[in-house]
N, CA, C and O atoms as a GROMACS GRO file, in nm:
protein
  312
    1UNK      N    1   1.016  -1.178  -0.649
    1UNK     CA    2   0.883  -1.222  -0.650
    1UNK      C    3   0.821  -1.151  -0.531
    1UNK      O    4   0.892  -1.077  -0.462
    2UNK      N    5   0.698  -1.168  -0.505
    2UNK     CA    6   0.609  -1.122  -0.408
    2UNK      C    7   0.656  -1.147  -0.269
    2UNK      O    8   0.626  -1.065  -0.182
    3UNK      N    9   0.731  -1.258  -0.238
    3UNK     CA   10   0.774  -1.279  -0.108
    3UNK      C   11   0.888  -1.159  -0.048
    3UNK      O   12   0.914  -1.144   0.072
    4UNK      N   13   0.942  -1.086  -0.155
    4UNK     CA   14   1.036  -0.980  -0.110
    4UNK      C   15   0.943  -0.867  -0.055
    4UNK      O   16   0.998  -0.784   0.018
    5UNK      N   17   0.803  -0.852  -0.080
    5UNK     CA   18   0.724  -0.771  -0.028
    5UNK      C   19   0.672  -0.812   0.128
    5UNK      O   20   0.595  -0.906   0.147
    6UNK      N   21   0.718  -0.738   0.221
    6UNK     CA   22   0.672  -0.744   0.337
    6UNK      C   23   0.577  -0.629   0.393
    6UNK      O   24   0.562  -0.521   0.337
    7UNK      N   25   0.511  -0.668   0.517
    7UNK     CA   26   0.435  -0.561   0.576
    7UNK      C   27   0.508  -0.430   0.592
    7UNK      O   28   0.455  -0.324   0.559
    8UNK      N   29   0.627  -0.437   0.642
    8UNK     CA   30   0.720  -0.336   0.656
    8UNK      C   31   0.745  -0.250   0.524
    8UNK      O   32   0.744  -0.127   0.524
    9UNK      N   33   0.766  -0.326   0.418
    9UNK     CA   34   0.802  -0.273   0.276
    9UNK      C   35   0.656  -0.197   0.242
    9UNK      O   36   0.666  -0.078   0.209
   10UNK      N   37   0.561  -0.239   0.246
   10UNK     CA   38   0.420  -0.184   0.210
   10UNK      C   39   0.398  -0.064   0.310
   10UNK      O   40   0.353   0.044   0.271
   11UNK      N   41   0.428  -0.085   0.426
   11UNK     CA   42   0.410   0.053   0.538
   11UNK      C   43   0.495   0.156   0.473
   11UNK      O   44   0.448   0.263   0.436
   12UNK      N   45   0.633   0.120   0.458
   12UNK     CA   46   0.723   0.227   0.417
   12UNK      C   47   0.697   0.278   0.275
   12UNK      O   48   0.730   0.395   0.256
   13UNK      N   49   0.650   0.219   0.186
   13UNK     CA   50   0.604   0.284   0.052
   13UNK      C   51   0.485   0.371   0.072
   13UNK      O   52   0.477   0.474   0.006
   14UNK      N   53   0.393   0.339   0.158
   14UNK     CA   54   0.286   0.421   0.165
   14UNK      C   55   0.322   0.536   0.228
   14UNK      O   56   0.290   0.646   0.184
   15UNK      N   57   0.399   0.518   0.346
   15UNK     CA   58   0.432   0.636   0.423
   15UNK      C   59   0.516   0.742   0.350
   15UNK      O   60   0.506   0.863   0.374
   16UNK      N   61   0.606   0.685   0.252
   16UNK     CA   62   0.676   0.781   0.167
   16UNK      C   63   0.585   0.852   0.060
   16UNK      O   64   0.603   0.967   0.022
   17UNK      N   65   0.492   0.773   0.021
   17UNK     CA   66   0.409   0.862  -0.067
   17UNK      C   67   0.326   0.968   0.006
   17UNK      O   68   0.295   1.076  -0.044
   18UNK      N   69   0.292   0.927   0.126
   18UNK     CA   70   0.208   1.044   0.191
   18UNK      C   71   0.303   1.146   0.274
   18UNK      O   72   0.257   1.242   0.336
   19UNK      N   73   0.430   1.118   0.269
   19UNK     CA   74   0.521   1.220   0.343
   19UNK      C   75   0.505   1.209   0.493
   19UNK      O   76   0.498   1.308   0.565
   20UNK      N   77   0.499   1.083   0.540
   20UNK     CA   78   0.474   1.056   0.678
   20UNK      C   79   0.564   0.953   0.738
   20UNK      O   80   0.626   0.879   0.662
   21UNK      N   81   0.576   0.941   0.860
   21UNK     CA   82   0.655   0.844   0.927
   21UNK      C   83   0.581   0.717   0.912
   21UNK      O   84   0.460   0.726   0.888
   22UNK      N   85   0.638   0.592   0.923
   22UNK     CA   86   0.551   0.471   0.897
   22UNK      C   87   0.428   0.455   1.022
   22UNK      O   88   0.319   0.405   0.996
   23UNK      N   89   0.454   0.493   1.123
   23UNK     CA   90   0.386   0.464   1.254
   23UNK      C   91   0.270   0.582   1.255
   23UNK      O   92   0.181   0.573   1.338
   24UNK      N   93   0.271   0.679   1.175
   24UNK     CA   94   0.170   0.782   1.163
   24UNK      C   95   0.036   0.754   1.078
   24UNK      O   96  -0.052   0.839   1.065
   25UNK      N   97   0.028   0.626   1.022
   25UNK     CA   98  -0.094   0.604   0.959
   25UNK      C   99  -0.135   0.465   1.017
   25UNK      O  100  -0.062   0.366   1.021
   26UNK      N  101  -0.284   0.474   1.068
   26UNK     CA  102  -0.333   0.330   1.112
   26UNK      C  103  -0.375   0.258   1.013
   26UNK      O  104  -0.393   0.310   0.903
   27UNK      N  105  -0.397   0.123   1.033
   27UNK     CA  106  -0.443   0.004   0.962
   27UNK      C  107  -0.569   0.045   0.887
   27UNK      O  108  -0.588   0.006   0.772
   28UNK      N  109  -0.653   0.121   0.950
   28UNK     CA  110  -0.802   0.127   0.897
   28UNK      C  111  -0.824   0.266   0.862
   28UNK      O  112  -0.935   0.313   0.836
   29UNK      N  113  -0.702   0.340   0.861
   29UNK     CA  114  -0.744   0.491   0.807
   29UNK      C  115  -0.750   0.498   0.656
   29UNK      O  116  -0.661   0.442   0.591
   30UNK      N  117  -0.852   0.565   0.594
   30UNK     CA  118  -0.869   0.586   0.473
   30UNK      C  119  -0.743   0.647   0.404
   30UNK      O  120  -0.710   0.759   0.445
   31UNK      N  121  -0.672   0.592   0.310
   31UNK     CA  122  -0.553   0.666   0.269
   31UNK      C  123  -0.586   0.771   0.170
   31UNK      O  124  -0.496   0.849   0.137
   32UNK      N  125  -0.687   0.781   0.127
   32UNK     CA  126  -0.728   0.875   0.024
   32UNK      C  127  -0.767   1.010   0.099
   32UNK      O  128  -0.744   1.121   0.053
   33UNK      N  129  -0.828   0.986   0.218
   33UNK     CA  130  -0.858   1.102   0.317
   33UNK      C  131  -0.731   1.162   0.374
   33UNK      O  132  -0.728   1.274   0.426
   34UNK      N  133  -0.605   1.066   0.358
   34UNK     CA  134  -0.486   1.124   0.414
   34UNK      C  135  -0.415   1.205   0.302
   34UNK      O  136  -0.315   1.273   0.326
   35UNK      N  137  -0.462   1.197   0.199
   35UNK     CA  138  -0.398   1.284   0.086
   35UNK      C  139  -0.346   1.191  -0.020
   35UNK      O  140  -0.301   1.254  -0.116
   36UNK      N  141  -0.339   1.067  -0.031
   36UNK     CA  142  -0.314   0.998  -0.138
   36UNK      C  143  -0.387   1.021  -0.251
   36UNK      O  144  -0.507   1.033  -0.227
   37UNK      N  145  -0.357   1.031  -0.363
   37UNK     CA  146  -0.429   1.037  -0.498
   37UNK      C  147  -0.402   0.944  -0.588
   37UNK      O  148  -0.297   0.881  -0.575
   38UNK      N  149  -0.479   0.920  -0.684
   38UNK     CA  150  -0.466   0.822  -0.790
   38UNK      C  151  -0.347   0.799  -0.847
   38UNK      O  152  -0.312   0.683  -0.867
   39UNK      N  153  -0.266   0.906  -0.882
   39UNK     CA  154  -0.143   0.907  -0.925
   39UNK      C  155  -0.043   0.823  -0.858
   39UNK      O  156   0.020   0.729  -0.905
   40UNK      N  157  -0.038   0.883  -0.713
   40UNK     CA  158   0.055   0.800  -0.613
   40UNK      C  159   0.004   0.663  -0.610
   40UNK      O  160   0.090   0.575  -0.609
   41UNK      N  161  -0.111   0.631  -0.607
   41UNK     CA  162  -0.170   0.480  -0.597
   41UNK      C  163  -0.121   0.403  -0.725
   41UNK      O  164  -0.089   0.285  -0.709
   42UNK      N  165  -0.112   0.460  -0.853
   42UNK     CA  166  -0.076   0.402  -0.950
   42UNK      C  167   0.072   0.361  -0.945
   42UNK      O  168   0.118   0.257  -0.991
   43UNK      N  169   0.154   0.479  -0.868
   43UNK     CA  170   0.311   0.450  -0.852
   43UNK      C  171   0.341   0.339  -0.758
   43UNK      O  172   0.434   0.260  -0.772
   44UNK      N  173   0.249   0.340  -0.652
   44UNK     CA  174   0.256   0.231  -0.553
   44UNK      C  175   0.233   0.090  -0.628
   44UNK      O  176   0.316   0.000  -0.614
   45UNK      N  177   0.125   0.073  -0.702
   45UNK     CA  178   0.072  -0.044  -0.770
   45UNK      C  179   0.179  -0.088  -0.850
   45UNK      O  180   0.204  -0.208  -0.840
   46UNK      N  181   0.259  -0.013  -0.936
   46UNK     CA  182   0.339  -0.032  -1.035
   46UNK      C  183   0.486  -0.084  -0.956
   46UNK      O  184   0.556  -0.175  -1.001
   47UNK      N  185   0.521  -0.005  -0.824
   47UNK     CA  186   0.627  -0.058  -0.781
   47UNK      C  187   0.604  -0.207  -0.721
   47UNK      O  188   0.694  -0.289  -0.738
   48UNK      N  189   0.494  -0.241  -0.656
   48UNK     CA  190   0.437  -0.357  -0.623
   48UNK      C  191   0.450  -0.464  -0.716
   48UNK      O  192   0.501  -0.571  -0.684
   49UNK      N  193   0.408  -0.442  -0.825
   49UNK     CA  194   0.383  -0.513  -0.936
   49UNK      C  195   0.536  -0.554  -0.981
   49UNK      O  196   0.566  -0.671  -1.004
   50UNK      N  197   0.623  -0.449  -0.992
   50UNK     CA  198   0.763  -0.487  -1.033
   50UNK      C  199   0.838  -0.582  -0.916
   50UNK      O  200   0.936  -0.653  -0.938
   51UNK      N  201   0.781  -0.569  -0.811
   51UNK     CA  202   0.833  -0.666  -0.707
   51UNK      C  203   0.763  -0.794  -0.706
   51UNK      O  204   0.780  -0.868  -0.608
   52UNK      N  205   0.684  -0.832  -0.805
   52UNK     CA  206   0.611  -0.950  -0.818
   52UNK      C  207   0.469  -0.980  -0.750
   52UNK      O  208   0.422  -1.094  -0.750
   53UNK      N  209   0.407  -0.877  -0.694
   53UNK     CA  210   0.276  -0.878  -0.638
   53UNK      C  211   0.174  -0.879  -0.772
   53UNK      O  212   0.209  -0.824  -0.877
   54UNK      N  213   0.065  -0.936  -0.761
   54UNK     CA  214  -0.045  -0.954  -0.835
   54UNK      C  215  -0.160  -0.862  -0.778
   54UNK      O  216  -0.248  -0.911  -0.708
   55UNK      N  217  -0.159  -0.741  -0.806
   55UNK     CA  218  -0.267  -0.643  -0.752
   55UNK      C  219  -0.302  -0.542  -0.846
   55UNK      O  220  -0.217  -0.483  -0.912
   56UNK      N  221  -0.429  -0.519  -0.854
   56UNK     CA  222  -0.467  -0.425  -0.944
   56UNK      C  223  -0.504  -0.310  -0.892
   56UNK      O  224  -0.526  -0.314  -0.771
   57UNK      N  225  -0.521  -0.172  -0.964
   57UNK     CA  226  -0.566  -0.062  -0.917
   57UNK      C  227  -0.720  -0.078  -0.854
   57UNK      O  228  -0.750  -0.017  -0.751
   58UNK      N  229  -0.798  -0.148  -0.912
   58UNK     CA  230  -0.927  -0.163  -0.850
   58UNK      C  231  -0.934  -0.225  -0.718
   58UNK      O  232  -1.014  -0.185  -0.633
   59UNK      N  233  -0.842  -0.334  -0.696
   59UNK     CA  234  -0.846  -0.387  -0.578
   59UNK      C  235  -0.789  -0.302  -0.449
   59UNK      O  236  -0.817  -0.320  -0.330
   60UNK      N  237  -0.707  -0.214  -0.503
   60UNK     CA  238  -0.626  -0.122  -0.406
   60UNK      C  239  -0.730  -0.002  -0.381
   60UNK      O  240  -0.744   0.040  -0.266
   61UNK      N  241  -0.795   0.046  -0.476
   61UNK     CA  242  -0.889   0.161  -0.456
   61UNK      C  243  -1.019   0.113  -0.387
   61UNK      O  244  -1.069   0.185  -0.301
   62UNK      N  245  -1.066   0.016  -0.416
   62UNK     CA  246  -1.193  -0.034  -0.340
   62UNK      C  247  -1.182  -0.013  -0.185
   62UNK      O  248  -1.269   0.043  -0.118
   63UNK      N  249  -1.071  -0.060  -0.136
   63UNK     CA  250  -1.065  -0.063  -0.003
   63UNK      C  251  -0.921  -0.004   0.027
   63UNK      O  252  -0.826  -0.079   0.048
   64UNK      N  253  -0.909   0.156   0.029
   64UNK     CA  254  -0.797   0.214   0.069
   64UNK      C  255  -0.741   0.219   0.188
   64UNK      O  256  -0.710   0.331   0.229
   65UNK      N  257  -0.715   0.106   0.270
   65UNK     CA  258  -0.650   0.115   0.389
   65UNK      C  259  -0.538   0.038   0.395
   65UNK      O  260  -0.528  -0.066   0.330
   66UNK      N  261  -0.442   0.085   0.477
   66UNK     CA  262  -0.294   0.004   0.504
   66UNK      C  263  -0.332  -0.136   0.527
   66UNK      O  264  -0.292  -0.225   0.451
   67UNK      N  265  -0.415  -0.161   0.638
   67UNK     CA  266  -0.422  -0.300   0.671
   67UNK      C  267  -0.455  -0.390   0.554
   67UNK      O  268  -0.396  -0.496   0.538
   68UNK      N  269  -0.553  -0.347   0.471
   68UNK     CA  270  -0.593  -0.398   0.368
   68UNK      C  271  -0.488  -0.439   0.241
   68UNK      O  272  -0.478  -0.547   0.183
   69UNK      N  273  -0.425  -0.328   0.224
   69UNK     CA  274  -0.322  -0.331   0.096
   69UNK      C  275  -0.203  -0.423   0.162
   69UNK      O  276  -0.139  -0.484   0.078
   70UNK      N  277  -0.167  -0.441   0.284
   70UNK     CA  278  -0.057  -0.524   0.324
   70UNK      C  279  -0.118  -0.665   0.306
   70UNK      O  280  -0.045  -0.746   0.248
   71UNK      N  281  -0.231  -0.706   0.345
   71UNK     CA  282  -0.298  -0.834   0.306
   71UNK      C  283  -0.267  -0.866   0.158
   71UNK      O  284  -0.204  -0.966   0.123
   72UNK      N  285  -0.310  -0.781   0.082
   72UNK     CA  286  -0.318  -0.803  -0.069
   72UNK      C  287  -0.176  -0.804  -0.116
   72UNK      O  288  -0.142  -0.899  -0.186
   73UNK      N  289  -0.101  -0.726  -0.091
   73UNK     CA  290   0.037  -0.716  -0.147
   73UNK      C  291   0.145  -0.806  -0.086
   73UNK      O  292   0.222  -0.873  -0.156
   74UNK      N  293   0.147  -0.804   0.061
   74UNK     CA  294   0.247  -0.888   0.120
   74UNK      C  295   0.206  -1.028   0.148
   74UNK      O  296   0.282  -1.121   0.175
   75UNK      N  297   0.054  -1.032   0.138
   75UNK     CA  298  -0.002  -1.159   0.188
   75UNK      C  299  -0.002  -1.205   0.329
   75UNK      O  300  -0.003  -1.322   0.367
   76UNK      N  301  -0.002  -1.118   0.388
   76UNK     CA  302  -0.010  -1.141   0.549
   76UNK      C  303  -0.072  -1.017   0.630
   76UNK      O  304  -0.065  -0.903   0.583
   77UNK      N  305  -0.133  -1.043   0.754
   77UNK     CA  306  -0.199  -0.964   0.827
   77UNK      C  307  -0.089  -0.853   0.884
   77UNK      O  308   0.026  -0.887   0.913
   78UNK      N  309  -0.137  -0.715   0.896
   78UNK     CA  310  -0.066  -0.595   0.924
   78UNK      C  311   0.005  -0.647   1.065
   78UNK      O  312   0.080  -0.572   1.128
   0.00000   0.00000   0.00000
C-alpha cells in the first residue's frame, strides 16, 4: 500500500532518476530544470502506483518539486 512509500523512498527514487545523491536536490527546485524528463516522470509515477500511491502524471507535472511530490506520494511533509 501507499504507506510503504515514505519521504525517504520518494527522495531516493527521484535522486536515482536524476543520477544525484539524495541531498543534492532541494524541496523547491524544479525537477524538470534538473534534467528530469517526461519518460522518467512516467517511470516514477508507475513505480509509485505499483507501491499503492494514487497519483497522476498531471498532478506530478503541474508542480515538479520534490517537496510537492513527497506530499502527494508519501502523504506527509518533506
